[in-house]
N, CA, C and O atoms as a GROMACS GRO file, in nm:
protein
  352
    1UNK      N    1  -3.178  -0.270   0.302
    1UNK     CA    2  -3.195  -0.200   0.427
    1UNK      C    3  -3.157  -0.286   0.547
    1UNK      O    4  -3.099  -0.236   0.644
    2UNK      N    5  -3.191  -0.414   0.541
    2UNK     CA    6  -3.155  -0.502   0.652
    2UNK      C    7  -3.003  -0.511   0.668
    2UNK      O    8  -2.953  -0.521   0.780
    3UNK      N    9  -2.932  -0.506   0.557
    3UNK     CA   10  -2.786  -0.515   0.563
    3UNK      C   11  -2.728  -0.393   0.633
    3UNK      O   12  -2.637  -0.406   0.716
    4UNK      N   13  -2.778  -0.276   0.602
    4UNK     CA   14  -2.728  -0.154   0.667
    4UNK      C   15  -2.759  -0.158   0.817
    4UNK      O   16  -2.673  -0.124   0.898
    5UNK      N   17  -2.879  -0.199   0.852
    5UNK     CA   18  -2.917  -0.209   0.992
    5UNK      C   19  -2.829  -0.309   1.066
    5UNK      O   20  -2.782  -0.282   1.177
    6UNK      N   21  -2.807  -0.424   1.005
    6UNK     CA   22  -2.727  -0.529   1.068
    6UNK      C   23  -2.584  -0.482   1.093
    6UNK      O   24  -2.529  -0.505   1.201
    7UNK      N   25  -2.524  -0.416   0.994
    7UNK     CA   26  -2.386  -0.371   1.010
    7UNK      C   27  -2.377  -0.253   1.106
    7UNK      O   28  -2.276  -0.237   1.175
    8UNK      N   29  -2.480  -0.170   1.111
    8UNK     CA   30  -2.481  -0.060   1.208
    8UNK      C   31  -2.484  -0.114   1.351
    8UNK      O   32  -2.411  -0.066   1.438
    9UNK      N   33  -2.568  -0.213   1.374
    9UNK     CA   34  -2.575  -0.276   1.506
    9UNK      C   35  -2.441  -0.342   1.539
    9UNK      O   36  -2.394  -0.334   1.653
   10UNK      N   37  -2.381  -0.407   1.441
   10UNK     CA   38  -2.251  -0.472   1.461
   10UNK      C   39  -2.145  -0.370   1.503
   10UNK      O   40  -2.072  -0.393   1.599
   11UNK      N   41  -2.136  -0.258   1.432
   11UNK     CA   42  -2.036  -0.156   1.463
   11UNK      C   43  -2.061  -0.098   1.603
   11UNK      O   44  -1.966  -0.079   1.680
   12UNK      N   45  -2.187  -0.072   1.636
   12UNK     CA   46  -2.220  -0.021   1.769
   12UNK      C   47  -2.177  -0.118   1.878
   12UNK      O   48  -2.118  -0.078   1.978
   13UNK      N   49  -2.206  -0.246   1.858
   13UNK     CA   50  -2.170  -0.346   1.959
   13UNK      C   51  -2.019  -0.364   1.971
   13UNK      O   52  -1.968  -0.387   2.081
   14UNK      N   53  -1.948  -0.354   1.862
   14UNK     CA   54  -1.801  -0.364   1.868
   14UNK      C   55  -1.743  -0.245   1.943
   14UNK      O   56  -1.649  -0.261   2.021
   15UNK      N   57  -1.800  -0.126   1.922
   15UNK     CA   58  -1.753  -0.008   1.997
   15UNK      C   59  -1.778  -0.027   2.146
   15UNK      O   60  -1.692   0.004   2.228
   16UNK      N   61  -1.896  -0.076   2.182
   16UNK     CA   62  -1.927  -0.101   2.323
   16UNK      C   63  -1.834  -0.208   2.379
   16UNK      O   64  -1.789  -0.197   2.494
   17UNK      N   65  -1.804  -0.311   2.300
   17UNK     CA   66  -1.711  -0.415   2.342
   17UNK      C   67  -1.574  -0.356   2.375
   17UNK      O   68  -1.515  -0.388   2.478
   18UNK      N   69  -1.525  -0.270   2.288
   18UNK     CA   70  -1.394  -0.207   2.309
   18UNK      C   71  -1.397  -0.120   2.434
   18UNK      O   72  -1.301  -0.119   2.512
   19UNK      N   73  -1.506  -0.046   2.455
   19UNK     CA   74  -1.517   0.038   2.574
   19UNK      C   75  -1.520  -0.044   2.703
   19UNK      O   76  -1.455  -0.009   2.801
   20UNK      N   77  -1.596  -0.155   2.703
   20UNK     CA   78  -1.598  -0.244   2.820
   20UNK      C   79  -1.459  -0.301   2.848
   20UNK      O   80  -1.413  -0.301   2.962
   21UNK      N   81  -1.393  -0.349   2.743
   21UNK     CA   82  -1.261  -0.409   2.760
   21UNK      C   83  -1.161  -0.306   2.811
   21UNK      O   84  -1.081  -0.336   2.900
   22UNK      N   85  -1.164  -0.186   2.755
   22UNK     CA   86  -1.068  -0.084   2.798
   22UNK      C   87  -1.094  -0.040   2.943
   22UNK      O   88  -1.000  -0.010   3.016
   23UNK      N   89  -1.220  -0.038   2.985
   23UNK     CA   90  -1.250  -0.004   3.125
   23UNK      C   91  -1.200  -0.115   3.217
   23UNK      O   92  -1.149  -0.086   3.326
   24UNK      N   93  -1.213  -0.240   3.176
   24UNK     CA   94  -1.160  -0.351   3.255
   24UNK      C   95  -1.009  -0.342   3.268
   24UNK      O   96  -0.954  -0.364   3.376
   25UNK      N   97  -0.942  -0.309   3.159
   25UNK     CA   98  -0.795  -0.293   3.163
   25UNK      C   99  -0.757  -0.175   3.251
   25UNK      O  100  -0.659  -0.181   3.326
   26UNK      N  101  -0.832  -0.068   3.242
   26UNK     CA  102  -0.806   0.050   3.324
   26UNK      C  103  -0.819   0.017   3.472
   26UNK      O  104  -0.736   0.060   3.553
   27UNK      N  105  -0.922  -0.058   3.508
   27UNK     CA  106  -0.938  -0.097   3.648
   27UNK      C  107  -0.826  -0.189   3.694
   27UNK      O  108  -0.778  -0.176   3.806
   28UNK      N  109  -0.784  -0.282   3.607
   28UNK     CA  110  -0.673  -0.372   3.642
   28UNK      C  111  -0.546  -0.293   3.670
   28UNK      O  112  -0.472  -0.324   3.763
   29UNK      N  113  -0.520  -0.192   3.588
   29UNK     CA  114  -0.396  -0.116   3.606
   29UNK      C  115  -0.405  -0.016   3.720
   29UNK      O  116  -0.303   0.028   3.772
   30UNK      N  117  -0.527   0.022   3.760
   30UNK     CA  118  -0.541   0.121   3.866
   30UNK      C  119  -0.527   0.062   4.005
   30UNK      O  120  -0.525   0.136   4.103
   31UNK      N  121  -0.518  -0.070   4.017
   31UNK     CA  122  -0.507  -0.132   4.149
   31UNK      C  123  -0.383  -0.083   4.223
   31UNK      O  124  -0.387  -0.064   4.344
   32UNK      N  125  -0.275  -0.062   4.152
   32UNK     CA  126  -0.150  -0.021   4.216
   32UNK      C  127  -0.140   0.130   4.234
   32UNK      O  128  -0.047   0.176   4.300
   33UNK      N  129  -0.233   0.207   4.179
   33UNK     CA  130  -0.223   0.354   4.182
   33UNK      C  131  -0.338   0.418   4.259
   33UNK      O  132  -0.388   0.524   4.218
   34UNK      N  133  -0.382   0.358   4.366
   34UNK     CA  134  -0.492   0.412   4.445
   34UNK      C  135  -0.436   0.499   4.557
   34UNK      O  136  -0.344   0.458   4.628
   35UNK      N  137  -0.493   0.620   4.572
   35UNK     CA  138  -0.445   0.712   4.674
   35UNK      C  139  -0.507   0.688   4.812
   35UNK      O  140  -0.452   0.731   4.913
   36UNK      N  141  -0.618   0.620   4.817
   36UNK     CA  142  -0.685   0.595   4.945
   36UNK      C  143  -0.722   0.449   4.959
   36UNK      O  144  -0.653   0.360   4.907
   37UNK      N  145  -0.831   0.424   5.030
   37UNK     CA  146  -0.878   0.288   5.052
   37UNK      C  147  -0.971   0.239   4.942
   37UNK      O  148  -0.994   0.119   4.929
   38UNK      N  149  -1.025   0.332   4.862
   38UNK     CA  150  -1.125   0.294   4.761
   38UNK      C  151  -1.120   0.390   4.643
   38UNK      O  152  -1.055   0.494   4.647
   39UNK      N  153  -1.192   0.350   4.537
   39UNK     CA  154  -1.205   0.435   4.419
   39UNK      C  155  -1.353   0.437   4.377
   39UNK      O  156  -1.433   0.357   4.425
   40UNK      N  157  -1.386   0.529   4.289
   40UNK     CA  158  -1.518   0.532   4.228
   40UNK      C  159  -1.509   0.471   4.089
   40UNK      O  160  -1.412   0.496   4.017
   41UNK      N  161  -1.607   0.393   4.051
   41UNK     CA  162  -1.609   0.330   3.920
   41UNK      C  163  -1.717   0.397   3.836
   41UNK      O  164  -1.834   0.398   3.872
   42UNK      N  165  -1.675   0.452   3.722
   42UNK     CA  166  -1.765   0.517   3.628
   42UNK      C  167  -1.749   0.452   3.492
   42UNK      O  168  -1.639   0.412   3.453
   43UNK      N  169  -1.860   0.442   3.419
   43UNK     CA  170  -1.855   0.394   3.280
   43UNK      C  171  -1.934   0.491   3.195
   43UNK      O  172  -2.055   0.509   3.213
   44UNK      N  173  -1.864   0.553   3.100
   44UNK     CA  174  -1.919   0.660   3.018
   44UNK      C  175  -1.973   0.770   3.110
   44UNK      O  176  -1.894   0.832   3.181
   45UNK      N  177  -2.102   0.796   3.111
   45UNK     CA  178  -2.155   0.902   3.197
   45UNK      C  179  -2.222   0.845   3.322
   45UNK      O  180  -2.278   0.920   3.401
   46UNK      N  181  -2.216   0.714   3.340
   46UNK     CA  182  -2.284   0.649   3.451
   46UNK      C  183  -2.189   0.618   3.565
   46UNK      O  184  -2.076   0.573   3.544
   47UNK      N  185  -2.235   0.644   3.686
   47UNK     CA  186  -2.158   0.608   3.804
   47UNK      C  187  -2.204   0.469   3.850
   47UNK      O  188  -2.318   0.451   3.891
   48UNK      N  189  -2.114   0.372   3.842
   48UNK     CA  190  -2.145   0.235   3.880
   48UNK      C  191  -2.146   0.223   4.033
   48UNK      O  192  -2.242   0.174   4.092
   49UNK      N  193  -2.039   0.269   4.094
   49UNK     CA  194  -2.028   0.267   4.240
   49UNK      C  195  -1.930   0.376   4.280
   49UNK      O  196  -1.825   0.390   4.217
   50UNK      N  197  -1.963   0.453   4.381
   50UNK     CA  198  -1.874   0.563   4.419
   50UNK      C  199  -1.771   0.526   4.525
   50UNK      O  200  -1.681   0.605   4.554
   51UNK      N  201  -1.782   0.405   4.582
   51UNK     CA  202  -1.682   0.362   4.680
   51UNK      C  203  -1.659   0.213   4.666
   51UNK      O  204  -1.732   0.131   4.722
   52UNK      N  205  -1.555   0.179   4.590
   52UNK     CA  206  -1.517   0.038   4.570
   52UNK      C  207  -1.386   0.014   4.643
   52UNK      O  208  -1.285   0.076   4.610
   53UNK      N  209  -1.385  -0.074   4.743
   53UNK     CA  210  -1.261  -0.102   4.815
   53UNK      C  211  -1.155  -0.164   4.723
   53UNK      O  212  -1.187  -0.224   4.620
   54UNK      N  213  -1.032  -0.147   4.762
   54UNK     CA  214  -0.920  -0.193   4.680
   54UNK      C  215  -0.929  -0.343   4.651
   54UNK      O  216  -0.894  -0.386   4.541
   55UNK      N  217  -0.975  -0.422   4.747
   55UNK     CA  218  -0.980  -0.567   4.726
   55UNK      C  219  -1.092  -0.608   4.630
   55UNK      O  220  -1.088  -0.720   4.578
   56UNK      N  221  -1.190  -0.521   4.604
   56UNK     CA  222  -1.301  -0.554   4.515
   56UNK      C  223  -1.280  -0.506   4.371
   56UNK      O  224  -1.361  -0.537   4.284
   57UNK      N  225  -1.174  -0.434   4.345
   57UNK     CA  226  -1.150  -0.382   4.210
   57UNK      C  227  -1.133  -0.494   4.107
   57UNK      O  228  -1.188  -0.481   3.998
   58UNK      N  229  -1.061  -0.603   4.136
   58UNK     CA  230  -1.052  -0.711   4.037
   58UNK      C  231  -1.188  -0.770   4.000
   58UNK      O  232  -1.207  -0.813   3.886
   59UNK      N  233  -1.282  -0.773   4.093
   59UNK     CA  234  -1.416  -0.824   4.063
   59UNK      C  235  -1.486  -0.734   3.963
   59UNK      O  236  -1.551  -0.782   3.870
   60UNK      N  237  -1.474  -0.604   3.981
   60UNK     CA  238  -1.533  -0.510   3.886
   60UNK      C  239  -1.465  -0.521   3.750
   60UNK      O  240  -1.532  -0.515   3.647
   61UNK      N  241  -1.333  -0.536   3.749
   61UNK     CA  242  -1.260  -0.550   3.623
   61UNK      C  243  -1.306  -0.677   3.550
   61UNK      O  244  -1.328  -0.674   3.429
   62UNK      N  245  -1.321  -0.787   3.623
   62UNK     CA  246  -1.369  -0.911   3.561
   62UNK      C  247  -1.510  -0.894   3.506
   62UNK      O  248  -1.543  -0.951   3.402
   63UNK      N  249  -1.593  -0.818   3.575
   63UNK     CA  250  -1.727  -0.791   3.526
   63UNK      C  251  -1.726  -0.717   3.394
   63UNK      O  252  -1.805  -0.747   3.305
   64UNK      N  253  -1.637  -0.621   3.381
   64UNK     CA  254  -1.625  -0.549   3.253
   64UNK      C  255  -1.570  -0.640   3.144
   64UNK      O  256  -1.612  -0.630   3.029
   65UNK      N  257  -1.477  -0.729   3.178
   65UNK     CA  258  -1.425  -0.823   3.078
   65UNK      C  259  -1.536  -0.919   3.030
   65UNK      O  260  -1.547  -0.946   2.911
   66UNK      N  261  -1.616  -0.968   3.123
   66UNK     CA  262  -1.726  -1.058   3.086
   66UNK      C  263  -1.828  -0.984   3.000
   66UNK      O  264  -1.880  -1.040   2.904
   67UNK      N  265  -1.857  -0.860   3.035
   67UNK     CA  266  -1.951  -0.781   2.953
   67UNK      C  267  -1.897  -0.759   2.812
   67UNK      O  268  -1.974  -0.757   2.716
   68UNK      N  269  -1.765  -0.742   2.799
   68UNK     CA  270  -1.708  -0.724   2.666
   68UNK      C  271  -1.717  -0.854   2.584
   68UNK      O  272  -1.739  -0.849   2.463
   69UNK      N  273  -1.700  -0.967   2.649
   69UNK     CA  274  -1.714  -1.096   2.578
   69UNK      C  275  -1.858  -1.116   2.532
   69UNK      O  276  -1.882  -1.161   2.420
   70UNK      N  277  -1.953  -1.083   2.617
   70UNK     CA  278  -2.094  -1.100   2.582
   70UNK      C  279  -2.132  -1.010   2.465
   70UNK      O  280  -2.198  -1.056   2.371
   71UNK      N  281  -2.092  -0.884   2.469
   71UNK     CA  282  -2.127  -0.794   2.358
   71UNK      C  283  -2.057  -0.835   2.229
   71UNK      O  284  -2.114  -0.818   2.121
   72UNK      N  285  -1.936  -0.888   2.238
   72UNK     CA  286  -1.868  -0.936   2.117
   72UNK      C  287  -1.941  -1.056   2.057
   72UNK      O  288  -1.955  -1.065   1.935
   73UNK      N  289  -1.987  -1.146   2.142
   73UNK     CA  290  -2.061  -1.263   2.092
   73UNK      C  291  -2.194  -1.221   2.029
   73UNK      O  292  -2.234  -1.276   1.926
   74UNK      N  293  -2.263  -1.126   2.090
   74UNK     CA  294  -2.388  -1.077   2.032
   74UNK      C  295  -2.361  -1.011   1.898
   74UNK      O  296  -2.439  -1.029   1.804
   75UNK      N  297  -2.252  -0.936   1.887
   75UNK     CA  298  -2.218  -0.872   1.759
   75UNK      C  299  -2.192  -0.976   1.651
   75UNK      O  300  -2.232  -0.958   1.536
   76UNK      N  301  -2.126  -1.084   1.688
   76UNK     CA  302  -2.099  -1.190   1.590
   76UNK      C  303  -2.229  -1.257   1.546
   76UNK      O  304  -2.246  -1.287   1.428
   77UNK      N  305  -2.321  -1.281   1.640
   77UNK     CA  306  -2.448  -1.343   1.605
   77UNK      C  307  -2.535  -1.253   1.519
   77UNK      O  308  -2.610  -1.302   1.434
   78UNK      N  309  -2.526  -1.123   1.539
   78UNK     CA  310  -2.606  -1.029   1.460
   78UNK      C  311  -2.562  -1.031   1.315
   78UNK      O  312  -2.645  -1.021   1.224
   79UNK      N  313  -2.433  -1.044   1.292
   79UNK     CA  314  -2.381  -1.040   1.155
   79UNK      C  315  -2.388  -1.175   1.087
   79UNK      O  316  -2.390  -1.182   0.964
   80UNK      N  317  -2.390  -1.282   1.163
   80UNK     CA  318  -2.390  -1.416   1.106
   80UNK      C  319  -2.507  -1.441   1.012
   80UNK      O  320  -2.609  -1.372   1.018
   81UNK      N  321  -2.493  -1.541   0.927
   81UNK     CA  322  -2.598  -1.572   0.829
   81UNK      C  323  -2.729  -1.608   0.897
   81UNK      O  324  -2.836  -1.577   0.846
   82UNK      N  325  -2.721  -1.674   1.011
   82UNK     CA  326  -2.842  -1.708   1.084
   82UNK      C  327  -2.854  -1.623   1.210
   82UNK      O  328  -2.895  -1.671   1.316
   83UNK      N  329  -2.817  -1.497   1.196
   83UNK     CA  330  -2.819  -1.404   1.308
   83UNK      C  331  -2.959  -1.369   1.350
   83UNK      O  332  -3.057  -1.408   1.286
   84UNK      N  333  -2.967  -1.296   1.456
   84UNK     CA  334  -3.094  -1.257   1.515
   84UNK      C  335  -3.174  -1.168   1.419
   84UNK      O  336  -3.296  -1.180   1.411
   85UNK      N  337  -3.106  -1.081   1.347
   85UNK     CA  338  -3.173  -0.984   1.261
   85UNK      C  339  -3.233  -1.051   1.138
   85UNK      O  340  -3.329  -1.000   1.082
   86UNK      N  341  -3.178  -1.163   1.094
   86UNK     CA  342  -3.224  -1.227   0.972
   86UNK      C  343  -3.355  -1.304   0.987
   86UNK      O  344  -3.416  -1.340   0.886
   87UNK      N  345  -3.399  -1.331   1.108
   87UNK     CA  346  -3.522  -1.407   1.126
   87UNK      C  347  -3.643  -1.322   1.088
   87UNK      O  348  -3.647  -1.203   1.117
   88UNK      N  349  -3.740  -1.384   1.021
   88UNK     CA  350  -3.858  -1.306   0.977
   88UNK      C  351  -3.946  -1.261   1.090
   88UNK      O  352  -4.047  -1.196   1.068
   0.00000   0.00000   0.00000
């Protein structure tokens, strides 16, 4: 049972990692395609900020990239032999 739980958590975290990374890439590519002075940043069903100026978009993109690295590292630790889930 612990193995199924561990791999389920791993798959969930990898999916979240991919979503964070793709949102960061989307923000990086949207810098050149803005129709006004700002954009709204949404992640899944959550509104992060409804008015982000053009000069602040790279900061938000970097935040999503850092979040993807953190979730990937947590996923690796969960599956590892001495992962978080294996402790009694």
